[in-house]
C-alpha positions in Angstrom: -20.3 -5.9 0.2 -21.1 -4.4 -3.2 -21.2 -0.6 -3.2 -24.4 1.1 -4.4 -22.3 2.8 -7.1 -21.2 -0.6 -8.5 -24.8 -1.8 -8.6 -25.9 1.5 -10.3 -23.2 1.2 -13.0 -24.2 -2.5 -13.5 -27.9 -1.9 -14.1 -27.2 1.2 -16.2 -25.0 -1.0 -18.4 -27.7 -3.7 -18.6 -30.3 -1.1 -19.5 -28.1 0.1 -22.3 -28.1 -3.4 -23.7 -31.6 -4.7 -23.0 -33.5 -1.4 -23.3 -35.5 -2.0 -20.1 -35.4 -0.4 -16.7 -34.1 -2.0 -13.6 -34.3 -1.3 -9.9 -32.3 -3.1 -7.1 -34.2 -2.8 -3.8 -33.4 -4.3 -0.4 -35.8 -6.5 1.6 -37.2 -3.5 3.5 -38.3 -1.8 0.2 -35.5 0.8 0.0 -34.1 1.4 -3.4 -30.3 0.8 -3.6 -29.9 1.5 -7.3 -32.4 2.2 -10.1 -32.9 3.4 -13.6 -36.6 3.8 -13.0 -37.8 7.4 -12.6 -40.2 6.3 -9.8 -39.1 3.4 -7.7 -40.4 4.5 -4.3 -44.0 3.4 -5.1 -42.7 -0.1 -5.4 -41.9 -0.3 -1.6 -45.1 -2.0 -0.5 -45.1 -4.5 -3.3 -41.4 -5.4 -2.7 -42.0 -6.0 1.0 -44.9 -8.2 0.3 -43.0 -10.1 -2.4 -40.0 -10.6 0.0 -42.3 -12.4 2.5 -43.7 -14.7 -0.2 -42.2 -18.1 -1.0 -41.8 -17.3 -4.7 -38.4 -16.5 -6.2 -39.9 -14.6 -9.1 -43.3 -12.9 -9.7 -45.1 -10.5 -12.0 -46.5 -7.6 -10.0 -48.3 -4.5 -11.4 -46.7 -4.8 -14.8 -43.2 -5.5 -13.5 -41.1 -8.6 -13.0 -39.8 -9.2 -9.5 -36.8 -11.5 -8.8 -35.1 -12.5 -5.5 -31.3 -12.3 -5.2 -29.7 -14.3 -2.4 -26.4 -14.1 -0.6 -26.2 -17.9 0.0 -29.5 -18.5 1.8 -30.0 -14.9 3.0 -32.3 -12.7 0.9 -30.2 -9.7 -0.1 -32.0 -7.9 -2.9 -35.2 -7.7 -4.9 -34.5 -7.0 -8.6 -37.4 -5.2 -10.4 -37.5 -5.3 -14.2 -39.8 -2.9 -15.9 -42.4 -4.5 -18.2 -44.0 -7.9 -18.3 -44.1 -10.8 -20.6 -41.6 -13.5 -21.7 -38.9 -11.1 -22.9 -38.9 -9.1 -19.6 -38.8 -12.4 -17.6 -35.8 -13.7 -19.6 -33.9 -10.4 -19.3 -34.7 -10.3 -15.6 -33.4 -13.8 -15.0 -30.2 -12.9 -16.7 -29.9 -9.6 -14.7 -30.6 -11.4 -11.5 -27.9 -14.0 -12.4 -25.4 -11.1 -13.0 -26.2 -9.4 -9.6 -25.9 -12.8 -7.9 -22.4 -13.3 -9.5 -21.4 -9.8 -8.3 -22.4 -10.8 -4.8 -20.2 -13.9 -4.9 -17.3 -12.1 -6.5 -17.3 -9.3 -4.0 -17.8 -11.6 -1.0 -14.8 -13.7 -2.2 -12.7 -10.5 -2.6 -13.8 -9.4 0.9 -12.7 -12.8 2.3 -9.4 -12.7 0.5 -8.9 -9.1 1.7 -9.4 -10.2 5.3 -7.1 -13.2 4.8 -4.3 -11.0 3.4 -4.7 -8.5 6.3 -4.4 -11.3 8.9 -1.5 -12.8 7.0 0.4 -9.6 6.9 -0.2 -9.0 10.7 0.9 -12.6 11.6 -2.6 -13.3 13.0 -2.9 -16.8 11.5 -1.6 -20.2 12.5 0.5 -22.0 9.9 -2.2 -24.6 9.4 -4.8 -21.9 8.9 -2.7 -20.1 6.3 -2.6 -23.2 4.0 -6.2 -24.3 4.6 -7.6 -20.9 3.9 -5.3 -20.4 0.9 -6.7 -23.6 -0.6 -10.3 -22.5 0.1 -9.8 -19.1 -1.4 -7.8 -20.6 -4.4 -4.6 -18.6 -3.6 -1.4 -20.4 -4.7 1.0 -20.8 -1.8 4.3 -21.4 -3.5 4.6 -18.2 -5.7 7.2 -15.5 -5.6 5.7 -12.4 -3.9 6.8 -9.1 -2.6 5.1 -6.6 -0.3 5.0 -2.9 -1.2 3.8 -0.1 1.1 2.5 3.1 -0.4 2.3 6.1 1.9 0.6 9.4 0.9 0.8 12.8 2.5 -2.7 12.6 3.9 -2.4 9.0 5.2 -4.4 6.2 3.7 -6.3 7.8 0.8 -9.3 5.9 -0.5 -8.6 7.5 -3.9 -5.1 6.1 -3.8 -6.4 2.6 -2.8 -9.0 2.5 -5.6 -6.5 4.0 -8.2 -3.9 1.3 -7.4 -6.5 -1.4 -7.4 -7.8 -0.3 -10.8 -4.4 -0.1 -12.5 -1.9 -2.5 -10.9 -1.5 -6.2 -11.4 -4.2 -8.9 -11.9 -6.4 -11.0 -9.8 -3.4 -12.7 -8.3 -2.2 -9.4 -6.7 -3.7 -8.0 -3.6 -4.2 -4.3 -2.8 -5.4 -3.6 0.8 -4.8 -1.6 3.9 -4.0 -2.8 7.5 -4.0 0.6 9.2 -5.1 4.2 8.6 -1.8 5.3 7.1 -0.8 3.2 4.1 -1.9 1.2 1.2 -0.4 -2.3 0.9 0.3 -4.1 -2.3 1.1 -7.9 -2.2 2.5 -8.4 -5.7 3.0 -11.8 -7.4 6.2 -12.1 -9.4 7.2 -14.4 -12.3 10.3 -16.5 -11.8 12.4 -14.2 -14.1 11.3 -10.9 -12.4 13.9 -9.2 -10.2 14.1 -6.0 -8.1 14.4 -4.1 -11.4 10.8 -5.1 -12.3 9.6 -4.3 -8.7 11.1 -0.8 -9.1 9.3 -0.4 -12.4 6.0 -1.3 -10.7 6.7 1.2 -7.9 7.3 3.9 -10.5 4.1 3.0 -12.2 2.2 3.4 -8.9 3.9 6.8 -8.4 2.8 8.0 -11.8 -0.7 6.8 -11.2 -1.0 8.7 -7.9 0.5 11.9 -9.4 -2.2 11.8 -12.1 -4.7 11.5 -9.3 -3.2 14.7 -7.7 -2.1 12.7 -4.7 1.2 14.2 -3.5 4.0 13.4 -1.0 4.0 9.7 -2.0 6.6 7.3 -0.5 6.9 3.7 -1.6 8.9 1.0 0.0 9.2 -2.8 -0.5 10.7 -5.8 1.2 12.6 -8.7 -0.1 11.0 -11.4 -2.4 9.6 -14.4 -0.7 8.7 -17.8 -2.2 6.1 -19.1 0.3 2.9 -17.4 1.3 3.7 -18.0 5.0 6.7 -15.6 4.5 4.6 -12.7 3.2 4.5 -11.1 6.7 8.3 -11.0 6.7 8.3 -9.0 3.5 5.7 -6.7 5.0 7.8 -6.0 8.1 10.8 -5.3 5.9 8.8 -2.9 3.8 7.7 -1.1 7.0 11.3 -0.8 8.2 12.4 0.4 4.8 9.7 3.1 4.9 10.9 4.4 8.2 14.6 4.1 7.6 14.2 5.6 4.2 12.8 8.8 5.7 15.8 9.1 8.0 18.8 8.3 5.8 17.4 8.5 2.3 15.0 11.4 2.5 15.7 12.5 -1.0 14.3 9.2 -2.4 10.6 8.5 -3.0 11.1 4.7 -3.6 13.3 2.6 -1.3 13.9 -1.1 -1.0 14.8 -3.0 2.2 17.9 -4.4 0.5 19.2 -0.9 -0.1 19.1 0.2 3.6 22.7 -0.9 4.4 23.9 0.0 7.8 20.9 2.3 8.3 18.7 -0.7 9.2 21.1 -1.7 12.0 21.2 1.8 13.4 17.4 2.0 13.3 17.3 -0.9 15.8 19.6 0.7 18.4 18.1 1.9 21.6 18.3 5.7 22.0 20.3 5.6 25.3 23.0 3.5 23.6 23.1 6.0 20.8 23.6 8.9 23.2 26.4 7.0 24.9 28.1 6.3 21.5 27.9 10.0 20.5 29.3 11.1 23.8 32.3 8.8 23.4 33.0 9.9 19.9 32.5 13.7 20.2 32.8 14.3 23.9 30.4 17.0 24.9 30.0 18.2 21.3 27.6 17.1 18.5 27.9 17.2 14.7 25.2 19.8 14.8 27.8 22.2 16.4 29.9 22.1 13.2 29.5 25.1 10.9 28.0 24.8 7.4 31.4 24.9 5.7 32.7 21.9 7.7 29.6 19.8 7.2 29.7 20.5 3.4 33.3 19.5 3.3 32.7 16.3 5.3 29.7 15.2 3.2 31.5 15.9 -0.1 34.6 14.0 1.1 32.4 11.0 1.9 30.6 11.3 -1.5 34.0 11.1 -3.3 35.2 8.0 -1.3 37.8 10.0 0.7 39.5 11.2 -2.4 41.2 14.5 -1.5 41.9 15.7 -5.1 38.4 15.0 -6.4 36.8 16.6 -3.3 38.8 19.8 -3.5 38.0 20.0 -7.2 34.3 19.7 -6.6 34.4 22.2 -3.8 36.4 24.6 -5.9 39.1 24.9 -3.3 42.9 24.3 -3.2 44.0 20.9 -2.1 45.9 22.4 0.8 42.7 24.2 1.9 40.9 20.9 2.1 43.9 19.3 4.0 43.8 22.2 6.4 40.1 21.7 7.1 40.6 18.0 7.7 43.5 18.7 10.1 41.3 21.1 11.9 38.5 18.6 12.2 41.0 16.0 13.5 42.1 18.3 16.3 38.5 18.9 17.4 37.3 15.3 17.2 40.4 13.1 17.3 39.3 11.5 14.0 41.2 11.7 10.8 38.8 11.3 7.9 41.7 10.3 5.6 42.1 7.1 7.6 39.4 4.6 6.6 38.7 3.4 10.1 38.2 6.9 11.5 36.1 7.8 8.5 33.8 4.8 9.1 33.4 5.8 12.8 32.6 9.4 11.8 30.1 8.4 9.2 28.3 6.1 11.5 28.2 8.8 14.2 26.6 11.2 11.7 24.0 8.6 10.9 23.3 7.9 14.6 22.8 11.6 15.2 20.4 11.8 12.3 18.5 8.8 13.7 18.3 10.4 17.2 16.9 13.6 15.8 14.3 11.8 13.8 13.2 9.7 16.9 13.0 12.9 19.0 10.2 14.2 16.8 8.0 11.4 18.1 8.7 12.1 21.8 6.8 15.3 21.8 
């Protein structure tokens, strides 16, 4: 439904143009929005007019008009003044409010459709029939983006994104209490680079709104409306996996998750078994800070001993000594690619386990 604020803004805009006062009142006589100083004294007249068969009427020096939501009486529009000019202005204003009702109802219907589409609550035949009814093109490139803020789903974030992103072919909604969802339509030539640009624009908008701790994820591009739910599921996974393995990044794509998305789907008992096999009774958490820094830097430099020692400001032999020491304690030589891969995966599994443990308590 239309918010009272939208109606208030609308009639204030019409007053500025037509130089007459307006009041939008419900069928029970309660003022919803008004530019009149006194609209409460109209209650009895409005209730009486609502019961009458007339669609418009002059009452006590004012023009009354009925505004319908299909066949249901929704509002009484009161226009200050009488005469032909007031009647014409009132008819135009009633027409404008009527159109607002239709537009907001259509948006509400589209919003419900998109929510059910994302959650896989629709049969295939319903997807296409409702798309046609709501004038939503089915064979367009689309991508789903999830925007998470520090305080969960923020109505300010929802409205800010709606006001600034995309056009009437894009959808901004929410399916839970935590996130804002953007279903963005893409042109044929647009790639992940353009999606990244959109994500950065959203980030800038929310920063200006003083909304902090924002994380944005997005799925892969789909070409059919029936596949939108898949892009949504991918974006959800990207949001979670990004927090585990890419915590330094505020924007993450599903296509960038790599092996992280495989580890994320492993059951915790299997992870524990794997870590026990690799490290015995130990855990990477038992390594001192110096060893962990050496390991991470060695991986960053693609197992290059010379470059790693240079960046750590240590002698090459010192690095070799540390790697030998690590090999003795774990049985894995990080200079051998196969052992390095095993060790890297083990570190990621441990990180995943620690993240999941936070949800067990």
